[in-house]
C-alpha positions as CSV (number, residue, x, y, z in Angstrom):
1,X,0.1,-0.1,0.3
2,X,1.6,3.3,-0.7
3,X,1.5,6.1,2.0
4,X,-1.3,7.6,2.2
5,X,-4.1,5.7,0.8
6,X,-7.2,4.3,2.3
7,X,-8.6,0.9,2.1
8,X,-12.1,0.1,1.7
9,X,-12.6,-3.6,3.8
10,X,-15.5,-5.8,3.7
11,X,-16.9,-8.3,6.1
12,X,-15.0,-10.6,3.3
13,X,-11.3,-8.9,3.9
14,X,-11.5,-7.6,7.2
15,X,-9.4,-10.5,8.7
16,X,-6.9,-10.6,5.7
17,X,-6.6,-6.6,5.6
18,X,-6.9,-5.7,9.4
19,X,-6.0,-8.7,11.6
20,X,-3.5,-10.1,9.4
21,X,-2.0,-6.8,8.8
22,X,1.8,-6.5,9.8
23,X,1.8,-2.9,10.6
24,X,-0.6,-1.0,12.6
25,X,-4.6,-0.2,11.1
26,X,-6.8,2.8,11.9
27,X,-10.3,1.2,10.7
28,X,-12.8,4.0,10.3
29,X,-16.3,2.2,11.2
30,X,-18.9,4.5,9.2
31,X,-22.0,5.3,7.0
32,X,-22.4,7.4,4.0
33,X,-25.9,8.8,5.5
34,X,-23.7,9.8,9.1
35,X,-23.1,13.4,9.2
36,X,-20.3,13.1,11.9
37,X,-18.9,10.4,10.1
38,X,-18.7,12.8,6.8
39,X,-17.0,15.4,9.0
40,X,-14.4,13.1,10.5
41,X,-13.6,11.4,7.0
42,X,-11.2,14.3,5.8
43,X,-9.3,14.2,9.3
44,X,-8.9,10.1,8.5
45,X,-8.0,11.1,4.8
46,X,-5.1,13.8,6.3
47,X,-4.0,11.0,8.9
48,X,-3.3,8.6,6.3
49,X,-1.3,11.1,4.5
50,X,0.9,12.4,7.4
51,X,1.6,8.7,8.9
52,X,2.2,7.0,5.5
53,X,3.4,3.8,5.7
54,X,4.1,3.5,9.4
55,X,0.1,2.9,9.6
56,X,-2.5,1.4,7.5
57,X,-6.0,3.5,7.1
58,X,-9.4,1.5,6.4
59,X,-12.8,2.4,6.2
60,X,-15.4,-0.1,6.8
61,X,-18.9,0.9,5.9
62,X,-21.3,-0.4,8.8
63,X,-24.2,-1.0,6.3
64,X,-22.4,-3.2,4.1
65,X,-20.6,-4.8,6.6
66,X,-22.3,-5.2,9.7
67,X,-21.3,-8.4,11.0
68,X,-17.6,-6.9,10.9
69,X,-19.2,-4.0,12.9
70,X,-21.6,-6.0,15.2
71,X,-18.1,-8.3,16.2
72,X,-16.3,-5.4,17.4
73,X,-18.8,-4.2,19.2
74,X,-19.6,-0.8,17.0
75,X,-22.8,0.7,18.3
76,X,-22.4,4.1,17.4
77,X,-20.6,5.7,14.3
78,X,-18.3,7.0,13.8
79,X,-16.3,4.8,15.8
80,X,-12.0,4.5,14.7
81,X,-10.6,1.4,16.2
82,X,-6.5,0.9,16.1
83,X,-5.6,-2.8,15.7
84,X,-2.4,-3.8,16.4
85,X,-1.0,-7.3,15.9
86,X,-4.5,-8.5,15.1
87,X,-5.8,-6.9,18.2
88,X,-8.0,-3.9,19.2
89,X,-5.3,-1.6,20.9
90,X,-7.7,1.4,21.1
91,X,-11.4,2.8,20.3
92,X,-12.5,6.4,19.6
93,X,-16.3,6.7,19.7
94,X,-17.9,10.0,17.9
95,X,-16.6,13.0,16.1
96,X,-13.4,14.1,18.0
97,X,-10.4,16.3,17.1
98,X,-7.5,15.4,15.3
99,X,-5.1,15.8,17.8
100,X,-6.9,13.2,19.7
101,X,-6.8,10.6,16.9
102,X,-3.1,11.2,16.7
103,X,-2.8,10.7,20.3
104,X,-4.1,7.4,20.3
105,X,-2.5,6.4,16.9
106,X,1.1,7.4,18.4
107,X,0.5,5.5,21.5
108,X,-0.4,2.5,19.7
109,X,2.5,3.0,17.0
110,X,4.9,3.7,20.2
111,X,3.8,0.7,22.1
């Protein structure tokens, strides 16, 4: 994956793209009809560019991949989950600042 790109993930590709990833992954659980999701989208895109190859960034449309959302206890959106070594390391729920997301990413990448 080139630095700055965002992968779209589904129920069928979640294990391969996220749980088996060799690098930490920021997963944005969202839906097209969700206003806060649309608001946080550009922040997630900027972070994908800033972190480049040190972080994989993925989006999961909860309408299309309800099974994956349910299995990770996503009850409201947007929900951002940081995965490291196949396990959820940090979870952020709701529309939050870029700095809050960066803090969580730095904590996971550094650990």
